[in-house]
N, C-alpha and C positions, 0 to 999 in steps of 0.2 A: 734583720731589718732594723733601722736605727731612724724610726720616724716620731716625730711629735704626737701625743697623744696623753688623753688620760682616761682613767678606768672610773665608771659609776658602779657601783656594787648595788645589787637590787635590795640589800637590808635585811635585816633580822626580822623575825616575825614578833609581833606584838604578844605580850603575854595574855592569857585566858584569865577567866575569873571562875573560881569554885570557893563556895561556901564563904564569901566575901573577901577572898584573898587571890592575890595574881598567883597564877601557875603557868609553868612551862613544862616541856617534854621532860625536864630532868625530874619533875615532881610525878610524872607518869612512870619514869623508871623505878623511881621509891616505891611507887605504889604497887608495883607489880612484886616486890619482894614482900612487901606488907601483906598484900593478897594470899601469895603463897603461904606465909607464915601464920595466917589467920588473922590478922591485926584489923583486915577491913575486909568488907564482903566483895564478891565479884561484882555485884551491882554499883557498889561504890567506886571500884576501879572503872568500870565503863563510863559512869557518870563523870569522871574525871577526864579520861580520854576524851570524852564528846567535847570538852571545852578548852583543853590545854593548848591546842593549837586552832587558834580561831580564824585564820585567813593566811594569805600569802607572805612568803619570807623565809630565811634559813632558820635552821632549828635554834630556839631560843636558850643556847648555850654558847660556851667558848669552845664549840666544835670546829671542824674544819674552814668552814664557811666564812665565819666570823672571825677565827683566828688569821686567815690569811685577808679579809678584809683590812684589820687593823694593820697587818704586815705590809700590805702595799700602800696604805697611807705612809706608813713610817720610811718606806722605801722611796716616796716621793712620786708613785705611780698614780695615786687618787689623791686630791686635796684633802687635807687633815679635815677630821670631822665630819666626814661625808658618810664613812661606813655605818655608822652606829644609828642613823635615822631609820626607822623601821618601814619596811616596804610600803605599807598602807598608810602611813602618816601623811598628814595633809600637807605637810611640808616638803615632801619629797620631790614635787615638781619645781620647787624652788632650789632644791639640792642639786637637782638634773641639769637646771638652767645654770647654776654657778660652775659646773663640772663642764659644762660645753663652753663656758665663757672662759675658762681657765685652757681649754684645749686650744682654743681659737689664739690665745694669746700664746701659747706655746709654739704654735705654727708661726704667728707673727714674728717670735722673738727668734726662732730657730734653736728653740731648747730641746734637745734630742736626750732620750733614756740614756746615752753613754754619759752624758754630762752630770747624771745624778745617781745612776746605778752603780755605787762605787764599793769598795770593800767596806768603808766606814757606814754606808747606809745598810748593806746588809748587815752588819753586826749590831747595827740599830733596830734593825727588824727583829733578829735573833733575841735581842734584849726583850723588845715587847713581847715577845712570843712567851720567853722564860717568864718575865714579870707576871705576866696574865695567867700562867697556868695554861696556855693554850695547846692546843692539837698538835700531837706528835706527827701528823702528816705534814706538818709547815716544813719539817727536815727536808723531806723529798721536795716539796714545792720549791723551797727557797734554793736549795742546790740546784734545781733544774733552772730555774729563772737566772741565778749567777752563771751556770754554764752557758746559756742563751747568751747572756750579756757579756760574756768573756771575763768575768770576774771570778779569780781563784777563790773557791769556798770549799771546804772537806767538812765531812761528817764530825771530825774532831774540833772543828772551831766552833760549834754548839755547845761542845761541853767546856771549852774554855769560856765562852762568852756566859754560860749558865752560871759558871763559879765564881763571877763577878757581878752577878745580877740578882738582888732580892727579889724573893716571891711576894706580890701585892696579896695580901688576903682580903 
């Protein structure tokens, strides 16, 4: 199918608060190791677990969902700067309305995915994944998307793009 449309990503989870600081599921991962090593108690670990993921949204890290949200923006499937708005952010409805307007404009103008899902856009998405230290699952997803779009892309292309892309720390 080569039909106009946009994707609205549900958004990441907002951070939780623990002892006066923002925390995410990554802090829980670290705390599990600390509890196993005896540096924190099991009750401290459970206290952190109870607040680290306070609501709806994708995991608070550059894991598969957030990586792909960034990649689809770089591919042109979603409008730029829409994927980073947290799921429960008050501005999410405005973001959704903007994506809807973009979809209507794509239909009106006849802009189809074949016009922007190109080799260059896939390389751009790969560079974004590499620069951000994104999920390795992006390799599978981007290869599948390129295949469906009829864009030649191979696993070795990820290596080639990564060699010219700095990692943003």
